mmCIF file of the N, C-alpha and C atoms, coordinates in Angstrom:
data_MODEL
# 
_entry.id   MODEL 
# 
loop_
_atom_site.group_PDB 
_atom_site.id 
_atom_site.type_symbol 
_atom_site.label_atom_id 
_atom_site.label_alt_id 
_atom_site.label_comp_id 
_atom_site.label_asym_id 
_atom_site.label_entity_id 
_atom_site.label_seq_id 
_atom_site.pdbx_PDB_ins_code 
_atom_site.Cartn_x 
_atom_site.Cartn_y 
_atom_site.Cartn_z 
_atom_site.occupancy 
_atom_site.B_iso_or_equiv 
_atom_site.pdbx_formal_charge 
_atom_site.auth_seq_id 
_atom_site.auth_comp_id 
_atom_site.auth_asym_id 
_atom_site.auth_atom_id 
_atom_site.pdbx_PDB_model_num 
ATOM 1   N N  . UNK A 1 1  ? -9.606  19.162 2.710  1.00 0.00 ? 1  UNK A N  1 
ATOM 2   C CA . UNK A 1 1  ? -10.280 17.928 3.015  1.00 0.00 ? 1  UNK A CA 1 
ATOM 3   C C  . UNK A 1 1  ? -10.994 17.465 1.747  1.00 0.00 ? 1  UNK A C  1 
ATOM 4   N N  . UNK A 1 2  ? -10.970 16.150 1.520  1.00 0.00 ? 2  UNK A N  1 
ATOM 5   C CA . UNK A 1 2  ? -11.672 15.563 0.386  1.00 0.00 ? 2  UNK A CA 1 
ATOM 6   C C  . UNK A 1 2  ? -12.375 14.310 0.887  1.00 0.00 ? 2  UNK A C  1 
ATOM 7   N N  . UNK A 1 3  ? -13.606 14.116 0.446  1.00 0.00 ? 3  UNK A N  1 
ATOM 8   C CA . UNK A 1 3  ? -14.383 12.951 0.841  1.00 0.00 ? 3  UNK A CA 1 
ATOM 9   C C  . UNK A 1 3  ? -14.645 12.116 -0.398 1.00 0.00 ? 3  UNK A C  1 
ATOM 10  N N  . UNK A 1 4  ? -14.320 10.826 -0.310 1.00 0.00 ? 4  UNK A N  1 
ATOM 11  C CA . UNK A 1 4  ? -14.564 9.898  -1.418 1.00 0.00 ? 4  UNK A CA 1 
ATOM 12  C C  . UNK A 1 4  ? -15.465 8.777  -0.921 1.00 0.00 ? 4  UNK A C  1 
ATOM 13  N N  . UNK A 1 5  ? -16.428 8.388  -1.753 1.00 0.00 ? 5  UNK A N  1 
ATOM 14  C CA . UNK A 1 5  ? -17.298 7.256  -1.420 1.00 0.00 ? 5  UNK A CA 1 
ATOM 15  C C  . UNK A 1 5  ? -17.375 6.334  -2.623 1.00 0.00 ? 5  UNK A C  1 
ATOM 16  N N  . UNK A 1 6  ? -17.127 5.054  -2.382 1.00 0.00 ? 6  UNK A N  1 
ATOM 17  C CA . UNK A 1 6  ? -17.211 4.039  -3.432 1.00 0.00 ? 6  UNK A CA 1 
ATOM 18  C C  . UNK A 1 6  ? -18.438 3.177  -3.120 1.00 0.00 ? 6  UNK A C  1 
ATOM 19  N N  . UNK A 1 7  ? -19.552 3.379  -3.849 1.00 0.00 ? 7  UNK A N  1 
ATOM 20  C CA . UNK A 1 7  ? -20.773 2.629  -3.546 1.00 0.00 ? 7  UNK A CA 1 
ATOM 21  C C  . UNK A 1 7  ? -20.663 1.133  -3.841 1.00 0.00 ? 7  UNK A C  1 
ATOM 22  N N  . UNK A 1 8  ? -19.807 0.735  -4.774 1.00 0.00 ? 8  UNK A N  1 
ATOM 23  C CA . UNK A 1 8  ? -19.653 -0.685 -5.080 1.00 0.00 ? 8  UNK A CA 1 
ATOM 24  C C  . UNK A 1 8  ? -18.997 -1.428 -3.928 1.00 0.00 ? 8  UNK A C  1 
ATOM 25  N N  . UNK A 1 9  ? -18.017 -0.788 -3.285 1.00 0.00 ? 9  UNK A N  1 
ATOM 26  C CA . UNK A 1 9  ? -17.328 -1.404 -2.142 1.00 0.00 ? 9  UNK A CA 1 
ATOM 27  C C  . UNK A 1 9  ? -17.889 -0.919 -0.812 1.00 0.00 ? 9  UNK A C  1 
ATOM 28  N N  . UNK A 1 10 ? -18.822 0.054  -0.864 1.00 0.00 ? 10 UNK A N  1 
ATOM 29  C CA . UNK A 1 10 ? -19.418 0.666  0.325  1.00 0.00 ? 10 UNK A CA 1 
ATOM 30  C C  . UNK A 1 10 ? -18.325 1.165  1.264  1.00 0.00 ? 10 UNK A C  1 
ATOM 31  N N  . UNK A 1 11 ? -17.387 1.900  0.679  1.00 0.00 ? 11 UNK A N  1 
ATOM 32  C CA . UNK A 1 11 ? -16.209 2.395  1.389  1.00 0.00 ? 11 UNK A CA 1 
ATOM 33  C C  . UNK A 1 11 ? -16.200 3.914  1.350  1.00 0.00 ? 11 UNK A C  1 
ATOM 34  N N  . UNK A 1 12 ? -16.044 4.525  2.514  1.00 0.00 ? 12 UNK A N  1 
ATOM 35  C CA . UNK A 1 12 ? -15.956 5.973  2.629  1.00 0.00 ? 12 UNK A CA 1 
ATOM 36  C C  . UNK A 1 12 ? -14.562 6.321  3.111  1.00 0.00 ? 12 UNK A C  1 
ATOM 37  N N  . UNK A 1 13 ? -13.914 7.297  2.447  1.00 0.00 ? 13 UNK A N  1 
ATOM 38  C CA . UNK A 1 13 ? -12.597 7.746  2.891  1.00 0.00 ? 13 UNK A CA 1 
ATOM 39  C C  . UNK A 1 13 ? -12.611 9.265  2.963  1.00 0.00 ? 13 UNK A C  1 
ATOM 40  N N  . UNK A 1 14 ? -12.163 9.787  4.091  1.00 0.00 ? 14 UNK A N  1 
ATOM 41  C CA . UNK A 1 14 ? -12.087 11.222 4.311  1.00 0.00 ? 14 UNK A CA 1 
ATOM 42  C C  . UNK A 1 14 ? -10.615 11.586 4.418  1.00 0.00 ? 14 UNK A C  1 
ATOM 43  N N  . UNK A 1 15 ? -10.150 12.381 3.447  1.00 0.00 ? 15 UNK A N  1 
ATOM 44  C CA . UNK A 1 15 ? -8.753  12.825 3.429  1.00 0.00 ? 15 UNK A CA 1 
ATOM 45  C C  . UNK A 1 15 ? -8.617  14.117 4.210  1.00 0.00 ? 15 UNK A C  1 
ATOM 46  N N  . UNK A 1 16 ? -7.701  14.176 5.164  1.00 0.00 ? 16 UNK A N  1 
ATOM 47  C CA . UNK A 1 16 ? -7.375  15.410 5.876  1.00 0.00 ? 16 UNK A CA 1 
ATOM 48  C C  . UNK A 1 16 ? -6.032  15.950 5.400  1.00 0.00 ? 16 UNK A C  1 
ATOM 49  N N  . UNK A 1 17 ? -5.220  15.081 4.865  1.00 0.00 ? 17 UNK A N  1 
ATOM 50  C CA . UNK A 1 17 ? -3.915  15.465 4.334  1.00 0.00 ? 17 UNK A CA 1 
ATOM 51  C C  . UNK A 1 17 ? -3.980  15.519 2.825  1.00 0.00 ? 17 UNK A C  1 
ATOM 52  N N  . UNK A 1 18 ? -2.826  15.500 2.196  1.00 0.00 ? 18 UNK A N  1 
ATOM 53  C CA . UNK A 1 18 ? -2.736  15.497 0.744  1.00 0.00 ? 18 UNK A CA 1 
ATOM 54  C C  . UNK A 1 18 ? -3.235  14.162 0.208  1.00 0.00 ? 18 UNK A C  1 
ATOM 55  N N  . UNK A 1 19 ? -4.165  14.227 -0.731 1.00 0.00 ? 19 UNK A N  1 
ATOM 56  C CA . UNK A 1 19 ? -4.728  13.016 -1.318 1.00 0.00 ? 19 UNK A CA 1 
ATOM 57  C C  . UNK A 1 19 ? -3.609  12.162 -1.894 1.00 0.00 ? 19 UNK A C  1 
ATOM 58  N N  . UNK A 1 20 ? -3.599  10.889 -1.557 1.00 0.00 ? 20 UNK A N  1 
ATOM 59  C CA . UNK A 1 20 ? -2.591  9.964  -2.059 1.00 0.00 ? 20 UNK A CA 1 
ATOM 60  C C  . UNK A 1 20 ? -1.421  9.739  -1.117 1.00 0.00 ? 20 UNK A C  1 
ATOM 61  N N  . UNK A 1 21 ? -1.343  10.519 -0.031 1.00 0.00 ? 21 UNK A N  1 
ATOM 62  C CA . UNK A 1 21 ? -0.269  10.322 0.946  1.00 0.00 ? 21 UNK A CA 1 
ATOM 63  C C  . UNK A 1 21 ? -0.380  8.921  1.530  1.00 0.00 ? 21 UNK A C  1 
ATOM 64  N N  . UNK A 1 22 ? 0.728   8.210  1.583  1.00 0.00 ? 22 UNK A N  1 
ATOM 65  C CA . UNK A 1 22 ? 0.735   6.848  2.109  1.00 0.00 ? 22 UNK A CA 1 
ATOM 66  C C  . UNK A 1 22 ? 0.724   6.871  3.634  1.00 0.00 ? 22 UNK A C  1 
ATOM 67  N N  . UNK A 1 23 ? -0.076  5.996  4.211  1.00 0.00 ? 23 UNK A N  1 
ATOM 68  C CA . UNK A 1 23 ? -0.152  5.890  5.665  1.00 0.00 ? 23 UNK A CA 1 
ATOM 69  C C  . UNK A 1 23 ? 1.053   5.122  6.200  1.00 0.00 ? 23 UNK A C  1 
ATOM 70  N N  . UNK A 1 24 ? 1.636   5.645  7.260  1.00 0.00 ? 24 UNK A N  1 
ATOM 71  C CA . UNK A 1 24 ? 2.734   4.957  7.937  1.00 0.00 ? 24 UNK A CA 1 
ATOM 72  C C  . UNK A 1 24 ? 2.188   4.086  9.057  1.00 0.00 ? 24 UNK A C  1 
ATOM 73  N N  . UNK A 1 25 ? 0.991   4.448  9.557  1.00 0.00 ? 25 UNK A N  1 
ATOM 74  C CA . UNK A 1 25 ? 0.372   3.687  10.645 1.00 0.00 ? 25 UNK A CA 1 
ATOM 75  C C  . UNK A 1 25 ? -1.138  3.799  10.506 1.00 0.00 ? 25 UNK A C  1 
ATOM 76  N N  . UNK A 1 26 ? -1.836  2.719  10.788 1.00 0.00 ? 26 UNK A N  1 
ATOM 77  C CA . UNK A 1 26 ? -3.297  2.707  10.786 1.00 0.00 ? 26 UNK A CA 1 
ATOM 78  C C  . UNK A 1 26 ? -3.769  2.179  12.128 1.00 0.00 ? 26 UNK A C  1 
ATOM 79  N N  . UNK A 1 27 ? -4.733  2.886  12.717 1.00 0.00 ? 27 UNK A N  1 
ATOM 80  C CA . UNK A 1 27 ? -5.284  2.508  14.008 1.00 0.00 ? 27 UNK A CA 1 
ATOM 81  C C  . UNK A 1 27 ? -6.786  2.305  13.860 1.00 0.00 ? 27 UNK A C  1 
ATOM 82  N N  . UNK A 1 28 ? -7.310  1.231  14.422 1.00 0.00 ? 28 UNK A N  1 
ATOM 83  C CA . UNK A 1 28 ? -8.746  1.012  14.420 1.00 0.00 ? 28 UNK A CA 1 
ATOM 84  C C  . UNK A 1 28 ? -9.357  1.889  15.506 1.00 0.00 ? 28 UNK A C  1 
ATOM 85  N N  . UNK A 1 29 ? -10.249 2.783  15.094 1.00 0.00 ? 29 UNK A N  1 
ATOM 86  C CA . UNK A 1 29 ? -10.895 3.712  16.013 1.00 0.00 ? 29 UNK A CA 1 
ATOM 87  C C  . UNK A 1 29 ? -12.120 3.062  16.640 1.00 0.00 ? 29 UNK A C  1 
ATOM 88  N N  . UNK A 1 30 ? -12.883 2.372  15.828 1.00 0.00 ? 30 UNK A N  1 
ATOM 89  C CA . UNK A 1 30 ? -14.034 1.591  16.255 1.00 0.00 ? 30 UNK A CA 1 
ATOM 90  C C  . UNK A 1 30 ? -14.254 0.549  15.168 1.00 0.00 ? 30 UNK A C  1 
ATOM 91  N N  . UNK A 1 31 ? -15.096 -0.455 15.413 1.00 0.00 ? 31 UNK A N  1 
ATOM 92  C CA . UNK A 1 31 ? -15.286 -1.480 14.386 1.00 0.00 ? 31 UNK A CA 1 
ATOM 93  C C  . UNK A 1 31 ? -15.671 -0.870 13.036 1.00 0.00 ? 31 UNK A C  1 
ATOM 94  N N  . UNK A 1 32 ? -14.865 -1.138 12.022 1.00 0.00 ? 32 UNK A N  1 
ATOM 95  C CA . UNK A 1 32 ? -15.120 -0.645 10.674 1.00 0.00 ? 32 UNK A CA 1 
ATOM 96  C C  . UNK A 1 32 ? -14.598 0.751  10.391 1.00 0.00 ? 32 UNK A C  1 
ATOM 97  N N  . UNK A 1 33 ? -13.983 1.405  11.383 1.00 0.00 ? 33 UNK A N  1 
ATOM 98  C CA . UNK A 1 33 ? -13.458 2.763  11.188 1.00 0.00 ? 33 UNK A CA 1 
ATOM 99  C C  . UNK A 1 33 ? -11.974 2.765  11.524 1.00 0.00 ? 33 UNK A C  1 
ATOM 100 N N  . UNK A 1 34 ? -11.153 3.188  10.543 1.00 0.00 ? 34 UNK A N  1 
ATOM 101 C CA . UNK A 1 34 ? -9.705  3.161  10.704 1.00 0.00 ? 34 UNK A CA 1 
ATOM 102 C C  . UNK A 1 34 ? -9.123  4.547  10.445 1.00 0.00 ? 34 UNK A C  1 
ATOM 103 N N  . UNK A 1 35 ? -8.189  4.958  11.304 1.00 0.00 ? 35 UNK A N  1 
ATOM 104 C CA . UNK A 1 35 ? -7.515  6.250  11.162 1.00 0.00 ? 35 UNK A CA 1 
ATOM 105 C C  . UNK A 1 35 ? -6.120  6.010  10.596 1.00 0.00 ? 35 UNK A C  1 
ATOM 106 N N  . UNK A 1 36 ? -5.772  6.741  9.566  1.00 0.00 ? 36 UNK A N  1 
ATOM 107 C CA . UNK A 1 36 ? -4.446  6.644  8.941  1.00 0.00 ? 36 UNK A CA 1 
ATOM 108 C C  . UNK A 1 36 ? -3.595  7.845  9.358  1.00 0.00 ? 36 UNK A C  1 
ATOM 109 N N  . UNK A 1 37 ? -2.336  7.572  9.716  1.00 0.00 ? 37 UNK A N  1 
ATOM 110 C CA . UNK A 1 37 ? -1.399  8.604  10.137 1.00 0.00 ? 37 UNK A CA 1 
ATOM 111 C C  . UNK A 1 37 ? -0.163  8.573  9.256  1.00 0.00 ? 37 UNK A C  1 
ATOM 112 N N  . UNK A 1 38 ? 0.440   9.749  9.020  1.00 0.00 ? 38 UNK A N  1 
ATOM 113 C CA . UNK A 1 38 ? 1.661   9.817  8.228  1.00 0.00 ? 38 UNK A CA 1 
ATOM 114 C C  . UNK A 1 38 ? 2.879   9.511  9.110  1.00 0.00 ? 38 UNK A C  1 
ATOM 115 N N  . UNK A 1 39 ? 4.070   9.623  8.562  1.00 0.00 ? 39 UNK A N  1 
ATOM 116 C CA . UNK A 1 39 ? 5.298   9.284  9.299  1.00 0.00 ? 39 UNK A CA 1 
ATOM 117 C C  . UNK A 1 39 ? 5.531   10.200 10.494 1.00 0.00 ? 39 UNK A C  1 
ATOM 118 N N  . UNK A 1 40 ? 4.922   11.394 10.489 1.00 0.00 ? 40 UNK A N  1 
ATOM 119 C CA . UNK A 1 40 ? 5.069   12.334 11.603 1.00 0.00 ? 40 UNK A CA 1 
ATOM 120 C C  . UNK A 1 40 ? 3.967   12.166 12.649 1.00 0.00 ? 40 UNK A C  1 
ATOM 121 N N  . UNK A 1 41 ? 3.080   11.195 12.435 1.00 0.00 ? 41 UNK A N  1 
ATOM 122 C CA . UNK A 1 41 ? 1.999   10.953 13.379 1.00 0.00 ? 41 UNK A CA 1 
ATOM 123 C C  . UNK A 1 41 ? 0.790   11.843 13.181 1.00 0.00 ? 41 UNK A C  1 
ATOM 124 N N  . UNK A 1 42 ? 0.743   12.553 12.055 1.00 0.00 ? 42 UNK A N  1 
ATOM 125 C CA . UNK A 1 42 ? -0.378  13.445 11.748 1.00 0.00 ? 42 UNK A CA 1 
ATOM 126 C C  . UNK A 1 42 ? -1.491  12.653 11.072 1.00 0.00 ? 42 UNK A C  1 
ATOM 127 N N  . UNK A 1 43 ? -2.730  12.891 11.512 1.00 0.00 ? 43 UNK A N  1 
ATOM 128 C CA . UNK A 1 43 ? -3.885  12.222 10.916 1.00 0.00 ? 43 UNK A CA 1 
ATOM 129 C C  . UNK A 1 43 ? -4.029  12.671 9.463  1.00 0.00 ? 43 UNK A C  1 
ATOM 130 N N  . UNK A 1 44 ? -4.023  11.697 8.544  1.00 0.00 ? 44 UNK A N  1 
ATOM 131 C CA . UNK A 1 44 ? -4.176  12.042 7.127  1.00 0.00 ? 44 UNK A CA 1 
ATOM 132 C C  . UNK A 1 44 ? -5.520  11.593 6.565  1.00 0.00 ? 44 UNK A C  1 
ATOM 133 N N  . UNK A 1 45 ? -6.188  10.664 7.257  1.00 0.00 ? 45 UNK A N  1 
ATOM 134 C CA . UNK A 1 45 ? -7.471  10.229 6.734  1.00 0.00 ? 45 UNK A CA 1 
ATOM 135 C C  . UNK A 1 45 ? -8.180  9.237  7.617  1.00 0.00 ? 45 UNK A C  1 
ATOM 136 N N  . UNK A 1 46 ? -9.492  9.104  7.368  1.00 0.00 ? 46 UNK A N  1 
ATOM 137 C CA . UNK A 1 46 ? -10.327 8.113  8.035  1.00 0.00 ? 46 UNK A CA 1 
ATOM 138 C C  . UNK A 1 46 ? -10.966 7.232  6.972  1.00 0.00 ? 46 UNK A C  1 
ATOM 139 N N  . UNK A 1 47 ? -10.944 5.941  7.199  1.00 0.00 ? 47 UNK A N  1 
ATOM 140 C CA . UNK A 1 47 ? -11.556 4.983  6.288  1.00 0.00 ? 47 UNK A CA 1 
ATOM 141 C C  . UNK A 1 47 ? -12.702 4.304  7.022  1.00 0.00 ? 47 UNK A C  1 
ATOM 142 N N  . UNK A 1 48 ? -13.868 4.274  6.383  1.00 0.00 ? 48 UNK A N  1 
ATOM 143 C CA . UNK A 1 48 ? -15.031 3.621  6.975  1.00 0.00 ? 48 UNK A CA 1 
ATOM 144 C C  . UNK A 1 48 ? -15.426 2.475  6.058  1.00 0.00 ? 48 UNK A C  1 
ATOM 145 N N  . UNK A 1 49 ? -15.251 1.256  6.553  1.00 0.00 ? 49 UNK A N  1 
ATOM 146 C CA . UNK A 1 49 ? -15.639 0.063  5.814  1.00 0.00 ? 49 UNK A CA 1 
ATOM 147 C C  . UNK A 1 49 ? -17.119 -0.203 6.052  1.00 0.00 ? 49 UNK A C  1 
ATOM 148 N N  . UNK A 1 50 ? -17.820 -0.764 5.072  1.00 0.00 ? 50 UNK A N  1 
ATOM 149 C CA . UNK A 1 50 ? -19.261 -1.002 5.188  1.00 0.00 ? 50 UNK A CA 1 
ATOM 150 C C  . UNK A 1 50 ? -19.953 0.265  5.688  1.00 0.00 ? 50 UNK A C  1 
ATOM 151 N N  . UNK A 1 51 ? -19.701 1.354  4.979  1.00 0.00 ? 51 UNK A N  1 
ATOM 152 C CA . UNK A 1 51 ? -20.122 2.690  5.415  1.00 0.00 ? 51 UNK A CA 1 
ATOM 153 C C  . UNK A 1 51 ? -21.613 2.797  5.697  1.00 0.00 ? 51 UNK A C  1 
ATOM 154 N N  . UNK A 1 52 ? -22.467 2.213  4.857  1.00 0.00 ? 52 UNK A N  1 
ATOM 155 C CA . UNK A 1 52 ? -23.907 2.341  5.092  1.00 0.00 ? 52 UNK A CA 1 
ATOM 156 C C  . UNK A 1 52 ? -24.320 1.606  6.360  1.00 0.00 ? 52 UNK A C  1 
ATOM 157 N N  . UNK A 1 53 ? -23.620 0.532  6.698  1.00 0.00 ? 53 UNK A N  1 
ATOM 158 C CA . UNK A 1 53 ? -23.912 -0.192 7.943  1.00 0.00 ? 53 UNK A CA 1 
ATOM 159 C C  . UNK A 1 53 ? -23.408 0.596  9.149  1.00 0.00 ? 53 UNK A C  1 
ATOM 160 N N  . UNK A 1 54 ? -22.207 1.128  9.052  1.00 0.00 ? 54 UNK A N  1 
ATOM 161 C CA . UNK A 1 54 ? -21.604 1.865  10.168 1.00 0.00 ? 54 UNK A CA 1 
ATOM 162 C C  . UNK A 1 54 ? -22.312 3.196  10.382 1.00 0.00 ? 54 UNK A C  1 
ATOM 163 N N  . UNK A 1 55 ? -22.603 3.920  9.296  1.00 0.00 ? 55 UNK A N  1 
ATOM 164 C CA . UNK A 1 55 ? -23.161 5.265  9.399  1.00 0.00 ? 55 UNK A CA 1 
ATOM 165 C C  . UNK A 1 55 ? -24.670 5.318  9.206  1.00 0.00 ? 55 UNK A C  1 
ATOM 166 N N  . UNK A 1 56 ? -25.301 4.203  8.906  1.00 0.00 ? 56 UNK A N  1 
ATOM 167 C CA . UNK A 1 56 ? -26.718 4.207  8.579  1.00 0.00 ? 56 UNK A CA 1 
ATOM 168 C C  . UNK A 1 56 ? -26.861 4.215  7.064  1.00 0.00 ? 56 UNK A C  1 
ATOM 169 N N  . UNK A 1 57 ? -28.068 4.137  6.595  1.00 0.00 ? 57 UNK A N  1 
ATOM 170 C CA . UNK A 1 57 ? -28.275 4.019  5.146  1.00 0.00 ? 57 UNK A CA 1 
ATOM 171 C C  . UNK A 1 57 ? -28.052 5.318  4.388  1.00 0.00 ? 57 UNK A C  1 
ATOM 172 N N  . UNK A 1 58 ? -28.008 6.445  5.055  1.00 0.00 ? 58 UNK A N  1 
ATOM 173 C CA . UNK A 1 58 ? -27.599 7.672  4.366  1.00 0.00 ? 58 UNK A CA 1 
ATOM 174 C C  . UNK A 1 58 ? -26.198 7.998  4.858  1.00 0.00 ? 58 UNK A C  1 
ATOM 175 N N  . UNK A 1 59 ? -25.280 8.092  3.945  1.00 0.00 ? 59 UNK A N  1 
ATOM 176 C CA . UNK A 1 59 ? -23.892 8.344  4.311  1.00 0.00 ? 59 UNK A CA 1 
ATOM 177 C C  . UNK A 1 59 ? -23.755 9.827  4.627  1.00 0.00 ? 59 UNK A C  1 
ATOM 178 N N  . UNK A 1 60 ? -23.853 10.146 5.906  1.00 0.00 ? 60 UNK A N  1 
ATOM 179 C CA . UNK A 1 60 ? -23.678 11.517 6.366  1.00 0.00 ? 60 UNK A CA 1 
ATOM 180 C C  . UNK A 1 60 ? -23.042 11.469 7.745  1.00 0.00 ? 60 UNK A C  1 
ATOM 181 N N  . UNK A 1 61 ? -22.393 12.558 8.114  1.00 0.00 ? 61 UNK A N  1 
ATOM 182 C CA . UNK A 1 61 ? -21.737 12.606 9.403  1.00 0.00 ? 61 UNK A CA 1 
ATOM 183 C C  . UNK A 1 61 ? -21.625 14.056 9.833  1.00 0.00 ? 61 UNK A C  1 
ATOM 184 N N  . UNK A 1 62 ? -21.319 14.241 11.095 1.00 0.00 ? 62 UNK A N  1 
ATOM 185 C CA . UNK A 1 62 ? -21.202 15.588 11.639 1.00 0.00 ? 62 UNK A CA 1 
ATOM 186 C C  . UNK A 1 62 ? -19.832 15.735 12.268 1.00 0.00 ? 62 UNK A C  1 
ATOM 187 N N  . UNK A 1 63 ? -19.201 16.880 12.007 1.00 0.00 ? 63 UNK A N  1 
ATOM 188 C CA . UNK A 1 63 ? -17.865 17.135 12.530 1.00 0.00 ? 63 UNK A CA 1 
ATOM 189 C C  . UNK A 1 63 ? -17.887 18.503 13.220 1.00 0.00 ? 63 UNK A C  1 
ATOM 190 N N  . UNK A 1 64 ? -17.309 18.584 14.406 1.00 0.00 ? 64 UNK A N  1 
ATOM 191 C CA . UNK A 1 64 ? -17.178 19.847 15.104 1.00 0.00 ? 64 UNK A CA 1 
ATOM 192 C C  . UNK A 1 64 ? -15.742 20.323 14.963 1.00 0.00 ? 64 UNK A C  1 
ATOM 193 N N  . UNK A 1 65 ? -15.572 21.524 14.440 1.00 0.00 ? 65 UNK A N  1 
ATOM 194 C CA . UNK A 1 65 ? -14.249 22.095 14.246 1.00 0.00 ? 65 UNK A CA 1 
ATOM 195 C C  . UNK A 1 65 ? -14.093 23.313 15.146 1.00 0.00 ? 65 UNK A C  1 
ATOM 196 N N  . UNK A 1 66 ? -12.867 23.559 15.638 1.00 0.00 ? 66 UNK A N  1 
ATOM 197 C CA . UNK A 1 66 ? -12.667 24.747 16.468 1.00 0.00 ? 66 UNK A CA 1 
ATOM 198 C C  . UNK A 1 66 ? -12.834 26.005 15.623 1.00 0.00 ? 66 UNK A C  1 
ATOM 199 N N  . UNK A 1 67 ? -13.247 27.085 16.289 1.00 0.00 ? 67 UNK A N  1 
ATOM 200 C CA . UNK A 1 67 ? -13.367 28.365 15.597 1.00 0.00 ? 67 UNK A CA 1 
ATOM 201 C C  . UNK A 1 67 ? -11.987 28.860 15.216 1.00 0.00 ? 67 UNK A C  1 
ATOM 202 N N  . UNK A 1 68 ? -11.898 29.630 14.178 1.00 0.00 ? 68 UNK A N  1 
ATOM 203 C CA . UNK A 1 68 ? -10.625 30.182 13.713 1.00 0.00 ? 68 UNK A CA 1 
ATOM 204 C C  . UNK A 1 68 ? -9.935  30.930 14.850 1.00 0.00 ? 68 UNK A C  1 
ATOM 205 N N  . UNK A 1 69 ? -8.663  30.625 15.055 1.00 0.00 ? 69 UNK A N  1 
ATOM 206 C CA . UNK A 1 69 ? -7.891  31.294 16.094 1.00 0.00 ? 69 UNK A CA 1 
ATOM 207 C C  . UNK A 1 69 ? -7.893  30.564 17.422 1.00 0.00 ? 69 UNK A C  1 
ATOM 208 N N  . UNK A 1 70 ? -8.755  29.570 17.591 1.00 0.00 ? 70 UNK A N  1 
ATOM 209 C CA . UNK A 1 70 ? -8.775  28.804 18.837 1.00 0.00 ? 70 UNK A CA 1 
ATOM 210 C C  . UNK A 1 70 ? -7.796  27.653 18.744 1.00 0.00 ? 70 UNK A C  1 
ATOM 211 N N  . UNK A 1 71 ? -7.066  27.424 19.780 1.00 0.00 ? 71 UNK A N  1 
ATOM 212 C CA . UNK A 1 71 ? -6.181  26.270 19.849 1.00 0.00 ? 71 UNK A CA 1 
ATOM 213 C C  . UNK A 1 71 ? -6.874  25.152 20.580 1.00 0.00 ? 71 UNK A C  1 
ATOM 214 N N  . UNK A 1 72 ? -6.628  23.958 20.134 1.00 0.00 ? 72 UNK A N  1 
ATOM 215 C CA . UNK A 1 72 ? -7.260  22.785 20.747 1.00 0.00 ? 72 UNK A CA 1 
ATOM 216 C C  . UNK A 1 72 ? -6.280  22.148 21.693 1.00 0.00 ? 72 UNK A C  1 
# 
């Protein structure tokens, strides 16, 4: 996973796949938040437009991940 933030454009991008992979499909998850999927339908990244507005003035977030060995 790689997290990129561009303060000039106020854009946050979270890579779950290989950085630079082209999205085959983009879905709006909520206003200002877009999920990118590869050709196999695997989530490769999340883009947050106007990140400080969407996430608050401190760009931080919380993610819950399954414990190792657990299937979701």
